[in-house]
N, C-alpha and C positions, 0 to 999 in steps of 0.2 A: 114416064120412067126415064131416068138418066141412063146414059151409056154405062156399061159395066165398069170401065176404068174410072169414070167419074165417081161412081158409087164406092169403089174401093178407096179412092183418095178421101172422099167425104167421110167415110167410116173413121178415118184417123183424126178427124176433128171432133169426134164424139167419144173417143176412148183414150185412155192413158197410153196403152201400147197394145200391139196385136201381132200375131204371126200369121202366116198364110192360112193355117187351119182355122184360126179365129175369124179371119175375114170370110172364109167360105161359109162357116157356120152362121155368121151374122147376116150374110146376104143370100143364103140359099132359099129363103122364103120367096123373094122376088126374082132372083136370078138363077134358080136351081136348074133350069133347062138350058142355060147358056153354056156353050162349049168352052168359053173363056173362064168359067168358074171351076176350073180344074186346078189342082195344086201347082203344077208346073207353070201354067199360065199366070196364076196369081203371084207366084214367086217372081216371075219375070216382070210383072207390073210393079211389084214392090221394089225390085232392084232398079228399075228404070226411074221410079219416083225418087229413090235415094240418089241416084246419079244426077238427077235434075235438081237436087236440093230441097225437095218437098218433104221427104222423110229422112229420119236418122235411125241407124241401128242402135238399139238400147242394150241388147244382150243376146247371147246365143247359148244354146244348150244342146246336149245330145238326148234324144228321146229314148224310150225303152227299146226301140229297134236299132239304135245306134245312128239314126239319121240326125243331121244337123237341123235345128229349128232356130230361125233368126227372128227376133222381135224388133219391131220398128215403132216409132212414134213421130208425130208431126210436131216439130218445135214451134215456137210462137210465130216465127216468120213464115215457116212452111204452112202452118194452119191459116195464117192471114192470107197467103197467096191462094191457097185452095178455096177459101171462103170468098175471095174476091172474084174468082172466075166460075165457081160452081155454086149454084143455089142449093 
């Protein structure tokens, strides 16, 4: 099993875009018991990946509760870098 942050990054090479809730839903089968698979921790991982140039923000919306939901995607270069280092 990959480390959780690797799995989060790898998820973006297999999907057009995703938000933190999408990532949690996609990974909860394998990583559901990990403390790092909480919304705040996943948002932090996504923001770090964006700051490092691996992900880009695609859009943001307000959900029904008025919370900001940010969607990200891995552009071609980011996906290539992720795939180069993570199997």
